[in-house]
N, C-alpha and C positions, 0 to 999 in steps of 0.2 A: 251040558251042552246045546249052539245055537243050530235052529230048524236051520234046514236046507232055503226056505223063501227068505229067513232072516239073513242068512249069510249072502244071497242073491241082492236082496237091498244094500249091503254095505256095499258089495263089490262093485256094483251100480251106481250106487251115492258116491264111491272114491275114485274112481272110472270119472263119470262127470265133472266132479272137481277138478280133476288133475288135468281135463280138457278144458277145463277153464281157464286155470293157470298157466298154461302152453298157450290157451290162445292171448289171453293178456300180456303176456311176456312178448310174446311174439310182435302184438304191437303196437308196447312201447320201446322195443330198441328197435323197430324198422321206421317211426316216425321223426321227423327231422323236426327239429324247437324250431316253431316260429316263432315269433312275438308279436302281439296285439299293436297294428301298427298305430292307434290312439295313443297309446299308453309307450311305444320307444316313442313318437313326438314331444309327449313331454318330458318324461325323463332326460331325452336329447335339449331340451330347450330350459328344466331346470340349473341341467350342470354348463349351460352357455349364457346365463345371466349371471350379472350384470356385466361380467368383465370382457366380454367380447363386445365386438360391432355390432350394428343390425343386423341379424338373422336371420332367415326364413325355415323352418324347418317342414320339410312334407316326405309324406312316408308312404308307399303303396307295396304291398305283398313284401315286406322288410328291404324295400328298396326304399332308401333316403336320398330325398334334395333336396340340400343348401343351397340357397340365395341371400343374396344379398351384399351388404358394402362389411369391411373387416378396414384395420386402421395398418396393418404389416403381414407379410406373409409369414414370419412367425404364429399371428393369432390367427389365418388362414388352415394353417397346418395343424395345430391346435385343436380345431371345431371339426374339422376330417377325421381328427385318430379319436374326439369324443363321439363325434355319431358312428366311426368304424367297431368304435369299443362296447359298443352299446347291446346287449345281450337279444338276441333276435335278426340284428340287422346284417341281410345278407349283403349288402352293396351301395357305396356312399359315390353320388353325382355332386359333385362338387361346381357350382356358377356360381361363389363369391370371387367380390371386386374388393381388390386393395386399394384403399381410399388413398395414400399416400406411399406413393412407390419412388424410389431412389432415382430413376431415370426417368426421365422425360418416356422415353422409344420404346420404355414399359408399356404403359399404356395402351401400345396397340396388340400385346401380348395376351389378350384376356382370351384363356381355351377352356374351354369345360374337359374337368377331370375326372375321371371314373376310378373309385380304389374298388378293388374285391375284396370283399373278406371272410372267404370262405377259402 
């Protein structure tokens, strides 16, 4: 039979282990996954090349900004989808310019689009 001191040590050790495990679970469950901005940029750039136009990618705190030129609205949409689908991206701001627009009056319709991925 174990001594009272051994039982007390065992119970204290178990209590400490449970406390640390619970603290670890709480910390894990309350954290929002945020990607590393540099990793997000490099991953998006790798997926955009070389099929799409000249696109510059920036990221700050999970907010991606796309700028540059694409050839068609479909390419613009594809670039935005690639960026918004990247893990860790919270928002995409598109400042892409479409090089070849079907209608001349569409050239005056250049706006900044924001896509919320949450």
